[in-house]
Every structure is written in structure tokens, then in C-alpha cells.
N, C-alpha and C positions, 0 to 999 in steps of 0.2 A: 707616558707613565699613566699604569692604570687606577682608576680610583677605588682607593684602598677602600673607602665608606662600603663600597660592594661588594666587597670580600667578605667570605667568612668560612670559618673551617668546618663549620657542620654539613654533615655530608648531605644531599639531598635528596627528598624524599622519592619513592618509588610510585610508580603509577595508580598500583595498586593500595598501598598507605595511602596517597592523596585522594583516592575515591572511596576508599572504606573513611577517612578524618570527615571529608567534606557530608559525606551521608551522617555521622554521629551530628556533626554541626546543624545540619535540618531535622536531624530527627527520622530520617529515611531508614526502613531497614533493607540492607539490600538482599535481593536474591542471591543462596547458595550459589557458588560458583562451581561448573558440570568441571569435573575433570579427566574423567570415563568418556572418551569417545562414543561407546557403544550406549551411553544413558541419554547422548545430546540428541534426544528426537526431534528435534528441530533442524538440526543440520542437516540429520541422516536423511529428513523429508526433501530437502531443498537440493541434497547432492542426486536425489532420487529423479526428481522433476528436472535438473541442470542436465544428466546425462541423458534422460531422454530425449530433450530434444536435440543433443546430437547425433544420439545412435541413430534416430529417427525422421532425419532432416531430410533437407529439399535434394538429396546425392539420392534418393530412394524412389523416388516419383517414376522415372522413367524404366528402372528394373521393374518396378513394382507393375506399374503398365506392360510390361513384354511378359511377365509371370502369368498376368490374369491371361493374355492372350491367347499366351499358350494353353492355360486350361479350358479356355473355352472352343480350341481349337482338337484337344484331344475329346472333348465330350462330341463332336462334331457340329460345334457353333463357329463355321469360317465367312459365315458369308455377312463381319461383320464390319464395323469401321470406328476408329478413336472419335469421338465428338468432340472438339477443344472446348469447347465453352464450359458442356457440361461434366467433361473429368471422367467419359466413362465409355465403354463399348456400346456401339447400337447396331441391329440391325441395319443394313444397306437397304439405301432405296431404291428400288428399281421400279420398271414398268411390271405388271400383274406379267405378264405375259413371256417374261423371261427368266428361263429355267432357272433353278438355284441346286444344280445338283452338287452330291458333297460325295467325295472318293477319299474315306480317313485314312490316309495315307500314316498323317503324326498319333494317330492311334493307335494304328498298327506297329508303328514302328515302336511306340513305348512299349507294348507290349511284350514283342518281339524282345528287346533289350533286360527286358523285367522279368522273361522267363529264364533269359540266357545267365542272370545275375541269380534268380533263386536256385538253377541247378549247381552252383557251387560251392562246394562246403567251406564253411567259415572255419577255419580250424586254427588252432595257438596252440601254443604248451608253452608251460611255467617252468624257469630255470632261475637255480638257487642265486643270490647274490653271495657268493662266498664258501668257503668248504664248511662252515659252521653245520652240525647236524640239524637243527634246528631249522636253518631255510632249505636243506636238501627234503626235510619230512615237510613243510611248508609246499615247496612247490608237487613233491607226488600230489599233495591233497588238491592244491589248486588246478591241477592236471583232472583230476577224477570227478569234481565239483561242477565242472563246466556243465554237462550238460543238464545237472539239478536247477544250476542257478541261471542257466538259460530258460529254462521251462515255467522259475519264478515270475520272472521276467519277458516272461510269454515272448521272448526272442525271436520265434520266426512269424505269427504276423507282427509285431513291430520293424521286421527288416523288411514287408512286405510295403510297410505305409515310407518307410527311409527312404525306400528304390523308387517309390512313385518322386517324391521329391527330388530325389536325385539324378533322375535321369532328368525329369521334367524340367526343372529350373536351375539344376548345376550343383544344387544345396541342398545336403542331408546333413539335419541336425539331432542329438540323442542328448535328451536329458537327464540323469538318472540320478533318483531320490530313495530314502527310508521312508514310507510310510508309517508310520504310529498311530494310527485312526483306530480306533476300538474294535472297528468290523474284523480286523485282522487277528483280535481274542488277545489274552491276556496271559500273565503266569504271574503266580507267587515266587518272590524272590526271598528265601530265608537269610533274616540277619545275623550276624556271628559274634559271640561274646570270647574277649581276652581271656585266656587260660589267670595270667598274672593280676590286671586289674578288674577283672569282670566287665571290663568297658563294653557294650553292644555297640558293634559298628556294622554300616552300611557296607556291604561288602562291594557296591559302586562307587567306594568314596576311596578304596586302596587299590595299588595294581595288583593284580590276579598274579602277575610272576614271580612276584616278591612282596606280600601283603605283611604288612606290618601296623601292629597296634598304631592310630595317633597320639595317645596318651601317654603309653609307655613304651613303647617302639616294640613290643613280644612280639613275636612269630609265629605262636600257638594260638590255635581258635577251636572253641568250640561249638552246636549248635545253640544260638538264643532261645530260649523258653521263657513262658511269663509266668513269675514266680508262684501267683494264685494257682491257676490252670494249669501249670505244667503241659503246655499248646506250645509249637514255635511260634516264634514271634517274626514277621517280615513285612513286604510290602507289596504293592501289587502294582504291575508295569504290563505296557503293551507290548506284545509279539512281534507287531512290526513287520514288513517286509519290503523289500528291495522290488521299486519299478522303474519304469523306465518310458517317458514320452518321447512321443515325435513332433517337436514343432511345427509349423510351416516356415519357408522363411519369411513371411508375412508377420508369424508373431517377435523373430528375433533380430533384435538390435543389436551394432556396436558400433565403435570409431571406424572412421571409415581412411584412419590414418596410418593404418596398419597395411602388410603384406602379406602375414600368418596368423593363422588362427590363435597358434600357440604364445603368440606376444601379446595378444590383447590385455588389455589391463582389467575390462570386465565386460561383461554380456546383459542386456537386458531382456527381456520377456514380457510379452502383452498378451494378456488372454480377458475373454468377454466374459462375466459371471453372471450369471443372471440373481434375479430376486432371493428366489427361495432360496439359491444357494448361500447367499449374504445373508440372508435370517438365520439358518441355520447353525453359517459354522462362525460367523461375527454378528451376533446379536447385541455387542456392545458398542458397534457402529452403525449401525446401520438406518439410526433416525439422522445420522449425521449429513448421511448420501444423497444424492439427488438422483435418482433411477432414471433410465431415458431407454427408447426402445430401438435407438438406432448410435452406435459408437459414432463421436465426434473423428476420430483420429481414420484415416485412409487408408489404413493398411489392415484394420483390425475391420472398416467397414468390406473391403474385399475380402479377408477370410470369411467375417460371417456370412456375406453372400453366396459364398462357397455350395454350402448346403442347399439353396434355392435353384443353382443350375443342373440342368438336366440335357439330354440328347437330343431335346424335341426342341427347343429355343432356348437363348442365352440374353435374357433381358438385361445381363450388367446390374451391379446392384443400384437401388433405388433407394433414397432416403425413407424413410418410414413405410416401406413397401416389406411384406413376407411378415414373421413370424411377429406379434404385436405384445411379446410379451417383455418385459421392462426386464432391463440390466445394467451394469456399468463395468468400468475399465481398469484392469488390475493390473498394474508396471511391477515386476517383481526383479531386483537389483542381484547381480553374483557378481563381488568385486574380488579381485587378489587382492593379497596383503600388500600393505603397501606401511609409510612413515605414520600417518593416522592410523589406520586399522590394520595392526600386526597381524591378526590374524582372520585378516581379509574380511566379507564383509555381504551378510544378507540378509534382504528388508524389502517388504511390498507394502507399496502405496495403491488403498483399493478405494476409486471415486472420490480420489483427493485427500483421503485420511490415511495418515501412515498406521500400519498393523501391529500392535503392540501385544506380543502374547507369548510369554516366558516360558509357558508348554511346548512352544514350539521353538523356540530358539530367537522370535524374531522382535526386533530386530536384534541381530548378532552375529558373532564369528560366524565362519565358514563351519558347517557342523560336522564334512569329514574328514577325516586325516587318516597317514599313510603309520607304518609301522615304527617309524618313528616320533610319530607325533605333527607331521607338517602338515597344513591345511589341503586338502584337495581343492581343485575347482572341477567341478562335476558336469562341464558342457563339451560335447564330443563334435568336429565338425568335418566333414568331409567335400571336397571340390568335384564335379565330373570332368571338365575340362578346366584345369586351371589358367586363368591370365595373368601375367605380371605385373606387377602394382597395385596388388588389390585381391583381399580374400576372395572377395562373391566370387564365384567360377562361373562358367554355363554350360548348359546341358546339352542334352543330344540332338533336341528336337529343335533348337533356335534355325538350324541352317537351313529347315525343310518348312519351313512355313510358305517362303514366297513359291517354290517351288510344287506345294500344294495349291496354293491359290492359283498359280497355273494352270495344274492341273483341271482345279474347278471349273477356270473359267473356259477351259478349253473342253470341256464335256457340255457347257453349256451352250458353246457354241455348235457343236456336232449335235446335240438333240434340238435346241432350235431349227438346226439346216434341216435335221430329218423331220422335223413335224411339217416344215412346210415347203420342200423340196419334194423329202422322198415318196410322201403320198402319194396314187396318180390320179390323173382326175380326169373329166367329160369336157368336150368343146363343142358345144351346143350352139349351132348356128341360129338368127333368127328366124322367127318363122317354123321352125321346123316341130312349133304343137306338140313336146313332149311334155308330158304329164309329173313325171315324175324318178327319178334316179334311187332305187332303195338299196344298191350294191348287193342285192340276197343272189345266191347260185341261181341259173338258169333263168338271170331276168331277158324278159322281153321288152325290148324299148320300141315304140312306135312312133315314127314321125311321118311329117306331109315331105311328098316327095315333090311339092310344088314351090314348098320356101327356096329362096334361095336360086330361081332356077334351074331347080332340081339338084343342085348342089349341097343342099340342107341337111345332108346325113352327118348326124352325132359323131364324135370321133374321140377314141379314151388316147389322152396321155401316157404312156410311166412314169412312176419318177423320178429322179437324177438317185444314183446311187452319191453315199459320199466320198469326195476323194480320199484315197491311201496316204498321201500326206500326213492327215489330221491323226489317224491312226498312227503311224511312226513317228511324228512329234509326239503322242502321247507316249508309246514306248518309251522314245528319249528321256522323256520327262519321270517315268517311271525307274529308270534307272539312275537318272542321276539321283534323284534320292535314293535307293541303296547304293549307289558310291559312296554319297555325304554321310551315311551312318554308319555306312559297315556292315547293314542287314540282309547277305547276300541271301540266296536260296539255301547253301550250305549250311547257314550257321540256325536256320530252321527248320535243319534236320531231313530236307530233300536233297535228292542229285540230281543235278545240271543237268540238262539234256547234253547227249553227245559225249558225255565223261564216262570211261569205263575203266580206265590205269587208278588202283590206288594211289597208286602217287602222284597223279593227278591232284585225285581229290584229295590228298593228304597237303599237297600246296597249297589249293581254295582254302583249307581249312586253317590252315596256320595265315594266310594273308587277312581272312575273314577277322582269325581272335586276337590278330597283333593290333588291330583298332581301340580294342578292349583294355590292354593289357596295363594303361596308368588310369585306370578308373576302377577296374578290378581289384588294383593294388592300393589305393586311395578308401575302399571301400572294407578290406581288409586291415587297414591300419586303424581305420574307425573302431570295428569290431574291437581292435587288441587294446585298442585305448579304451572304450569301453568295460570291457570284461578286467580291465587293469583297476577300474572305478569298482565294479561289483564285486572283485575278491577283496579289496579294503574296507568295505561296507561290511560285509558279510564277516570281517575278521573283527570288524569295529560293534555291529550291532547283531549278529548273526544270533542264532543257539548255540547253547554249547554243545547239543549234539544232532546230527541230522542222518537219517538215515533213507537210502536208496535202492530200490528194487532195480537189480541188474541181469536180463538174460546171460545166462552163460554160454560157452562152449557147446556145453553136451544138451542144449534147448532147455535146460532148467533155470528156474527161478530162484537170486542169490543175491543176497543182501549187505550190501555196504554202509558200514557205523563211519563217519567220519565226524573228529571231537575239532570244536574252533581252538581249542587249545594249542591244537598242530597248526594252524593257521600261521604264527606269532612270528615267523621269519621273516626274514627278507628276499622278496622274486623280484622276477620281470618276467612281462609277458611278453614272447615274441610268434610272430607271424609262422606258421609252420613251410617250410620250404617246397614250393611247387605249388602253393594254393592260391597264386595271382594266376596260373595258367588258366584261361578257360578249356571248356573240354565238352562235347558235343558226343553224342552217340553212335553218328558217323564219322567223325573225327575217332573216336575210339578203336572202331573197325577199320580205320582205311591204317590208322598206326599198327594195329596188330599184323594187318594182311602183309604191310610194309618188315617188319620185324620179320616175319614168317620168308619173307623173297631173302631177307638177308642171311637166313639160316641160324637168326638168333633163339624162334622158337618150335621146339618141337612136336608137331603135332599128333605124333603118336604117345606124347606124354599125357597121363588120365588128368592129372597134376593141375597140367597146364589147359588142358582142355577144359578141366570143371572152372579155373578162374576166369578164364575166358567168359564161358558161359554165364559166369555168373558177373564179369565186368557190364555183360551186354545185358542183364535182366533175363536171362531165358535159362536161368538154374533149374527152374522147374521142370525142363526136358531131360533131365538125367534122375528123375526121384533118387534110382536104387544107391545112387552114389552119395545125392545126400545122405540118405538113411545111415549106410555108411559109415562117413565121416560123423553123422549126430553118435552112432554106437561106440567111436574109437573114443570120443569123446567123451563120452558117459564113462565107460573102463577110465582112463586117466583120474575124470573126479572120481572116482570109486577108489582108486590106490591113493588120491589125499588124504581123503577121508578117512580110510584102512592107517594111514601111516599115524594119524590120533589115537589110533588104538586097535593095536594091531593083533586082532584078535581074529582067529579064523583063516579060512584059506587066503592065497594071495588073489586080492580081484581079477587079474587078470588072466585071460583062459582064454583060445582059439577056438572059435566054434563054426561047426560044416558050413552054416550059413554067413561066415563074415568072406569080405573081398580081401584077400591078402595084401593087395597092391596099397589100396587106400586105406589101410589097420597101421601100417608100415609107414605110411608117410606121415600119417596124425604123430603117430607113437614117437618116430623122430623128432618132426618139429617138437612136440612137447619135453622130449628128453634134456632138450638142448634149449628150453626155456628156464629165463631167470624163475620163473615159478616154481617151478621143481628143484632148480640150479639152487636156490635159496633151502630149500627141506633137507636137500642131502646136507650144506652143509650145517645144518642146525643138527641132524641125526650124526654125524660123523663128529660133532663134540660130546652129542651125550650117550653114543652107543656106537661106538666103530664096527664095531664086528655086525651091528644090525645094518647099519651103511650098506659094509661089503656085501652083505647077505640081500640089501633090497637091489644092488645093482647087480647081481646073479641072477634074480627073477627076471629083471627085465630084459636083459640081456639074453634069456634064454628065452622069452617070449617073442622078443623081433627077431632070434635066429629062427624062431619056429616058422614065422611068416616068409622067412627068406626061404626056409628050404621048400613050401606048398610053391613059393614062387619060380623057384629054379626047377623042382619038378613040372608045372606046366608047363612051362617053356620048353622043354623037351617035349612035350604030347602036344606043344601049338596050339596051346589054350591062354589063359590071362595074360601070360607075360608075354606073348608073341608080338614082334614086329606090326602093326598093320602099316597096310598100304599107303602110300599119301595119296596125291593126286590134289585136281583143282580145279575150278570154271575155267571160262576162259577167259575172263577179265582176271584171273591171277596168272595165267600162261601167256596171256598178252603184254603182263603191265610194265616189264622191263622194256618192251619193245616199242608201247606206246609214250614210255616215262619220259621221251626226250623229243616227244612231237608236238611242234605249237599248235597246230589245229586242236588236240583234244582239251586245250586249257580255255573256258569260255575269256571273253575280253574282262565279265565283272568281277 
């Protein structure tokens, strides 16, 4: 039986109530409990430091050492070794007389693949999510905004840096953000006043799609003014601009327990901030920070030392060497939404101090959202050669480091053998009494015939030639490097020796390009994800209107206006079909020649000839054709302008100096385009009789060109069929396409 004296019907106190009662009894005032996790700065700082230990843990040591070795090899610093005690790369200790030649195949391979990547257009297109007209409009605007937003983010130099890390280390990162610094300019946002209750409303506090007064719920607003001066009332805010950083793999860290970058719960980035930057941007915490000349973290030590590496020598990073300016480590955490932080988290720790800056939202939720208000994770990653079981990928250069070492060692052996054995020498018997061998032309050597019993004549021994097997081995190593990386002559734009048939060239192009399909596809997907982030930031923070100057088809400048309100629909970004297929100029030429042999191209068609020359960059060889195309497009532009105010004669008129074939082709393409079709539909709704007359006028102009072409064809002029013909390579292509001896082994 339980003890009845110990039972009680009164409920027990909660831990919070018991704590409050004890504090009251002792006369102690408890600190106010924090309920908002974004206000708990202590917990946020501990989280950043805890995740930093996981992200930049011991598992990165071997990878960072390997990445640093690749950087040294790219710069030509190859006679190095990793010191196990000092934990850095040092020059190899060899005898002074040992040559140290360097054949920079690693750097050459990087530049070849980098040039191939840079020559691939990064094409994407926006697709509406659903049939809502708002989504269709947003997709159209997003397509047209790509060049303008790419220029704002400086995407061309950005992708050049991205390609360097992508090819060298196998990992490329893009970190996109919105810069609100005052250097980007400011604008005045006018306040609005509710017509019903006269409440002054900040436009940023209401939904732009469905504005509603927070006081009375009214939807009618007018511009707010100062009752005393009558001047508009508003606030000044920074314009801001989009930016994209390319952090190196040494700066980026995350949990090693995931296989896909999209599954990561967080990403941390380390940066080295110098003292001047900290004093300018964070003067409130500068007195709490201990500045040093060298980072204590190995990853940042390597990153900081990259500025001191050059092609003459690579010392590796050294504590206390290099720049004497002081700085501090900054850690930035980007955390995806979870139970504790439902809107995600972005926080920075600078020199051990949490950065608290409400103007930048630090610490706080992820600052970027999509059109539905969902937080966006503004990190993009691409892996060159993905390895199963981990996110970190392998680069294109890792497989040839040992081969480049073999090549350098063989070159050292050949050079040493040449120095020792290839030079001719003199045999001077004792007693020959020769004063000096000068090596000058016409040298007269005097010697004593009495020496060695009359046999003391000096003798010249020629040098020994280097064995041919050494050069065969060297060529084999070079071939192995090309085979391992796929950088054959055909990829560099050179025609292999002994290959004449274009079908064989096409085979070599496909074989070489197939090595890069997966890496080019991963790069294109990274660009797609980047632009998805960029367009969402533009929708959220971009100006109300943008203007872009565009060169029109008639070589005249036109200006496009983009309104931010048209970006509020749902869209998804996709990679354009065919963008993942690499193309070289030689490959394009081989494909065109093969298509001609198969009868798919007509060499007598002027339009096809012009397009082929344009694809090869040779359109300047036919300036007359280019001028006629521009003139035809100018006529079409004049018609579109004339339709806005149809006053005066119809702009399309055939002139004696016009080329009928090119004018007719351009007019047919224009008449079937969406642009003129939409104008026809609008005109049919407003003036059906005028639309019929316009159709007749265009038809008469086309018929006039057709009549002139028919007349010229009868006379054997412009419309006559030109003979075909072709060189020896074209004639023998089918004959040699099945021959094995014309296809190089590489």
C-alpha cells in the first residue's frame, strides 16, 4: 500500500514556475527568456562554430593538399614534394648539376579545356508554370532579361574564374547575392496615402499585387504629401545590384555525409578580411577582434598563399611570410530551413564575434525568396568528374600529374646525357705539350712528335647521340596525357596528319567531344540554377523598370523596356536542347561537308552559303550579301513603323540595286514570323479592310521580286544554277571513310 501521507491532489509545479519561485524567494531577477531563435545570438554563434568544425574537419586535409599540388603544377612548379612534418610543398633537394626542365602539360591541358568551355554558349530558356497569362508573361520577360542580368553580374569573367576551379579541382561554386551598399546608388520611394482614412503607408509594407490599407482595408491610394509644404513624402533606399562570387574550394565547407549538393543542410564560407575592411564595415566590434598577419586555419592559409605563387618558384605558404598586413577570419553560414529556423538562417562570425547588423539582416532568415515566398538557398555547385559516395568531384588534371612528372624526369635524363655525352672531346696524350684547345674555327694544334714514342698525336672523339628509344618513350608519355584528358589535336582546332576525309575528321571530333559531355552538362545545369536565383532576386529587389539597348535585325539600335511587375508569375529555367554538345570550328566544317555529301545541303542556295560562312565566321567574304540582307530588314522595320501611323506611301519598293533572291528570302522569313503575324491579328481586329490591303501590298512586293528572278533565270543570270564541284578531299571522302589507315590511333 502506498503511503497516504505522501500523496497529494495538488498539481506539481512546472520547471519554469519552480525556477521563478526560487528566484523570487532569493530576491534574484531572472533574465528575460528568448523565444525568437533569430534573437538568440549566443546559440547562433555556437551553431556557426560547431558546424565550422564539421565542415572544415580532418577529412579535407588530403583534398586540400592535392588541390594545392595541382595549382603548383599549373603554374609550372613541378619539382616539389610534400614535407610530412612542415605540412607544405617544398622544392626537391637535388644535386646542383641535375637539370630541372619543366614541360607544362598540366597548364596547357587546363587552357585547352578552358578555351573549349568558354566557346560553348550557355543557353537557357524560361518556361511558364501553368497556363496563367501572368506566368507566360514572366517567362517571356525572363528570357529577354538574360543578357542584361548577365552583364550586371559580370557573368563572362565570373565563368572564366569558375572554369579554372572547375577544371583544376573538379569543383566550381557560385554564390549569388544582392549588394545594397551605398556605392550602387539610392532612390527615393514615395509614400502613399489611403483615400479613405488618410493613413500614410510605406509601399514596402503592402502587397504590390493587392495593395490594402493596414488601417481600414481600403484599396484606393494617392501620393502622400507634407501638409505644410505640399511636397511629396517618402524615404531613401539603396538601389542595390546583383553580384556573383566564385569562391575557391579552399573557402567552402559542408558536411561530408551527403552525396548530393542539393541535399546539404548548410554551407559555410571562410574569407580573410583585412583590418582596413573590418574598421570600415564593422567599427562596432573592431576593438574586440585580435588581428593577425596569418590565418590559423589551414584552408585559408593555402587560399591566402595563392597570391604569392608564380611561375618562377613556388615556396608554398609560410607562416609569417608574404604580406605584413593584418586581418581576421570571417565565417559565413547559410542554413536551409529546419524546425529551429523555419525561414533558414544566415549569420557571420568575424574574428570570433557574431556580426549583428539589422540593416543587412544579420543574423536572420535567408533574405531571398521565390514568387511563392519560399526561402531560396543561394549556392550553386558543379562537379567535373563526379565520384559516387561524395559531393567533392575530381578535376581533369588529377590523372596527368604523375605522367607530367615522368615527362620532366625523362627530359632531365635526356638533357643530362646530352650535356655529358653529346659534346665532342679531345684525347691529349701525355708529353704532347699542347698549350690550349680553344675550339675556334681554323684552330692549329701544335704537339710534340717525340711524346709517346711518336704516337702522341691528339685525337678528337665525337659525341654520342641520344638513343632514339628515349624520344619514343617521350612521345608515348605525351600521347598518354592526351588520351587521359581527351585533349587531342582535333580539339585544339588542328587537323591530324594524314587525315583527309571529312568523315574521318567527324569521327575524331565526336570521339574527342564525347569525353566532355558530362562535364559540359554539369556546367550548363549550374548556369541554369544560377539564373533561377538571379531572376528571383531581380523579381524581389530589382528596379521597377529596366532598359536594354538591342541591335535590331536591320543594324539599327532599339530599346527594350522591362517592367518588374511582369516578373511576378511562376516560371522554371531549363537548359536549351543541344547546349551540352561541344562544337569546334573544325567539327562544324566536317559536319557541313558530310551533310553536303549526303545531299542534305545545296551549295547553290545563296542563303545556305551565307549561313555556312556565318557559322565559320567568314561572312565578311560576302559584303554584298550582308548589305542586301540589312537593306531588306530595314524595309521590314520601316513597314512595322508605318503600321503605327499609315501615312504616306507603302515603304516596300523594289530598287534597281536590290538583290532579288536575298530580299525575297528575308521577306518570306519576316512574313511568317510571330512579330508581323501579331500585328496582322491586331490590325484585323481594328481594321479588317486595312489588313486585307496590307496583305495585298506585301504580296505584290514579293511577286515583283519573283518576276525578276524568273526573268534572270531565263537570261542565265542571278537565278541560274551554279555548278557544284569540290576538292580532292570531298571527292575521296566516301572512298576513305571506311579505311582504317586514315584514322589516327589517338
